[in-house]
N, C-alpha and C positions, 0 to 999 in steps of 0.2 A: 803586614798590619791593612782590612779592606779599606780604603783610600773612599770607597763610597760611604762608608759608615760616620753617621754624623757623633761624636760624643758629646753625652747631653750633661748639662750642670746646671738645679735648679736652685733658684734663688727666692726664695721662701719671704725674709726680710734681713732686715743688714748686715746678721751678722754672714749672714752666707757670702756677701762681696768682697773679703780680703781672700777667700779660699781660692772662688773663683777666678781670680785676676790672677792669682798664682798657677794655679792647675794649666788654666790654657793659654799661661805666659812660656809653662813647660812645654805647654802641646806645638806652640809654634815656636820655639826654638828645636822639638824635636822633629821637625817641618824644614830645618836649614837656614830659615830666615836667621838675616844679618839682627845688630844690636840697634841698628837705628830701627829695620820693618819689625824687631819688634815691641819697639818702643811706638811705633804707628799703633799696632794694635792691643797695648797697653791702653793708649786714647780710647780708641776705642772700644773695648770693654767696658772700661773704669765712666764710660757717657752713657753708654746702655745700661749698664749695673743703676746706676747714679740715677738714672732716667726710670729704670723701671720701678726703682722702691720706691721713689716720691712720690709718682702716678699710679701705682698700683696698687693694692690694698693687697688682693690676691695672690700677687708675686706674678713668677713666671719661668722662664728658660731660656737659657744659652746652649746653643747650639753650633759646634766646632769640627771641622772638616777641612784636611789639605785637601788643595784646589795640582790635579795634575794634568800632562799633555806628555801624551805616551810613556806612561806609567813613572811620568819623570816628576813629585812635585815642582812646583811652582810658585806655592800661593797658601793662601788660607782662608776660607770660607767662613764667617760670622753671623747667623742668625739670631735674633731677640725674640719675644714673644713672650705678650704680654693679656697678662689677664684681666686687663684694664679699662677706663670707662672709653677709649681711643680717641680721636681728637673730631673734632669741625674743621677743622680747615690746614689739612698735612703740610700745604705749598708755605703759609703765614707758619709757620713752626721751624722753617729751615734754615727763615732769619734770624742772623743775631742779634739777639738783645731781647729775643722774645719766648715766651715762659706762660704755661697754663700756669704754673707753681709759683711764682713772684719770686724764681730764681733768675741768674745773671742770662739764660735763656741759652747758655752754650752748645748746650746738647749735642743736639743734630746739626747744625752747623759743622758741630768741627770732626763730628764722624764722619759728615759727606765729605770736608776740607785732603783727611788724609785720607780716606780708603781711595783705593782705585775705580771699583764699582759699587755703587750707595744706589737703593729702594726702598721707601716702605709703601705699609698701606698702612692704612686705619680705619675701621669701622665704629660710631658712637657705640656705646654698647657692652663691641665684643673685643673690642681694643688693637693692638697693633704688632704690625710685623717688621724692623729695621733686617736689611740687607747689608752687608760690606765687605767687598773681594777686597783683599790686598794682594799685591801679587812683587816676588823677588824682586830686581832691578836688574831690570832689561827683559822681564820675561810676558809683560802685559800682551795678550795678543792685539794684534794691529787690528782695525776692523776691515782687511783684504786677508786676514790669512781668518776670519772665523768661517768656522760652518756653516753651511745651511741649514744643518739640524741643529736647533735649541734646544738641548734633553740636559735641566734637571733632578733633583731627587732631594728630598728628604727621607732619611732611612737611617731607625735609632733601633736600641735594642730594645729586648724587654726589659721595665726599669727593678734597676737593681741588678742586673747581670751585662757581663761585658763582650761580652758576642751576642751575634746575632743571626736568628738565622733567616732571613732575606736577604736579599741581591739582586743587582741587577747591570748589568753590560750593552756596550752598542756598537757595531763595527758598522765602519763608511769605506763603502765603497764603489767609485764610478756611479757615482749620485744614485746608490742607496743607500738606505742606512737600516739596519736589523737588528731590532734591539729586544734584549729577556729580560725580562720582570718576574721572579721566580723568591718562595715561600716552602723553605725545608719544614718537614713536620713537627709538631711544636716547635721549642724555641729552645735556645742553650747548645752547648759541645756537637751534640751529632744533625740540629736541623743548620749550624754554620754547615757542618762537614757537609753535606747534603746540595745545601744550598749553592757553596765551596765548587761540589762538583760539575754543577751545571753552569757556571758559568767559565771556567776551564775545558768544560766540553764545548761548548756553543762557542770559546773563543777562536778556536780552535777548526774548528769547521770549515769551508768555500762555502760561500754563499749559495743556499738554496732555498726552494718553497718552504715556508714555516713549519708547515705539519712533516715535513719532510727531516727538518732538525730537528724537532721533536723527540721522533724518533728515534736518533742519530742519539742526541743526549738519555734517551733510555736508557740502548746499553751500554751503554757509560756511565750509569745512575746505578745498574744493579745491586751494589754491594753496599749502600746505604739506604738510609731509611726511605728514601722518596723526596718528593717535593711536587709540588702545584706551578705552574707557571701559563705563560702567556709569552708566545715572541709574537713580533708585526713587524712588516719592514716596511717600509715610505719609497719609493719609488718618484725620484724626478723626472724622469722622460716620458712617465704612460701617468702620472700623475694621480695616483693609489697606493690606497692601504689596506697590505692582505696583512691576516691576521690567522691563530691557530693560538687556542687555548686547554689546559686541559686542568680540571680541580679549581676551587678559588679565589686563584685570582680575577680580580673584578675589574673592569677597565670601562672605559667612556668616550666615545670623542663627539667635542664640543662643538661647536657648528653656529652661524646666527641663525638659525631655521630649528635650533633644537638640537637634543642631544639622542644620542646612538648606543644604546649598549654595547659593550667589544662581549660576542659571549664566548663559554666556553665546556668542554665535554667533562662528561665526570668517568674519575680515575684519577689517580697518581704514578709520575716519572718515575723509573724505576723500579713499579711493582708489579700497577697493572694497567696499562698503558691499552686504548680501546682498540677495538681488531680497525675501527674506522674515523679515520679523524680529518677533513678537508677543512682547507684553506676559503676562509672570507676576505671576498674583496670589496671595496668600496672608493667613491670618487676621493682624490685628496687635495689641499687647495693650501696658501699658507696662511688663513684664514681659520682655519680646525688648528685645536684642541684635544690630542692624545694624552691621557690618566690612565695610569695602570695602577694598581695598589693592594697591596697582601690584606688580609681580612684581619688584621692589629687594626681597620680601619673600620666605622659603622658603614653599614653596607648602601644605609639609605642618608648618603650628602645630601648637599642643593646647594648650588652657587646663584640660587637667583636672590638671596636678601645681600651680597656681596657686590655692588654697581661696581663697573670696572676693573674689578680683578687681573682679568682676562688681559688689560694693556699692561700688565708689568710684570719683572722678570718671572720667567719659568721655577724660581728657588722660590720666590714670592710667594707663588699660585701657592707651592707646593707646601711652603709653611703655614699657608693660611688655611689648606682644608688637612694637615698633620693638626694642628691645634684647636678647631672648633670642631672634627668628628675625629680623632682617637680614640681607643679604649682603653687605653695605659695599662691596657694586658698579658698585649703580645709583645714582639716583635713588630714593628710596623714600616714601612714603606708606600711613598709618596711620590710616581714618576709623573713627569710633566714634558709634554715635547711638543711642537710643532716647528714648522717649516721657515726661516726667513726668504725676505723677497729677493 
């Protein structure tokens, strides 16, 4: 199982609610959550689904994935993305007894109470994204244990398929974080095999410059259909971001003074790697945000119409980008990261 893959549940109308609740309950059980913890998951799903159906005639979707630490499942992450009218005052909607629909107004408040971590972003005429993370007993990381590197992603398979040809991973050591974002050619099983080979190769390498890592991964992928990818390295000691990409894994670095595109060379890792690939380096600080994504996302996405979005959890940022700009004709990966002060 790819622990980075979100399972997608579409909610078009009320008839889908019980099916979604049942399937996510099974998913939470497969993650090893206790009966008490699954009960909390049920509350979150019930309230998310209820609010989505009540407020959003166009429907939406719920995404769920395991939360892991050192490859062990420690909880579940649930995202609710709706296509509704959005909220004019999200903070007020969190107060018990407040509702835009004339109901009891318990939904958002109930989710916030049972979730270990909660966030929401809403924009009028665009809709709302809700995030809830629930951890197994004693598994929620303490603030002192949190990594300086805050990376989360939304990664979903092409609609109608169970295997995803996109992938990502990160390795941290001595104040350096190296990140891989990969898109196996095509979609389905063979694309998944290619992406998985890239991830496995990346994880076994010793820390190296991004371009060198791409060459090593290329050698390990010669028997696959190939993939496009980007390797980025953030060094907290030198305050630098170094990156190198091959193919159409796109990226941007967002900062207060604008955005910088993360360039890639033409080619396919595992098939035809360019003879010359050079690393590119820029200054990095904890006010910047790195976004890498596969071509399942429209290339001309723009966040200028989403005020204050970048102040939210990186999962919320990734989910909003996915919701607003996914093509829904391919696997989709949206990876968002920053460093904590």
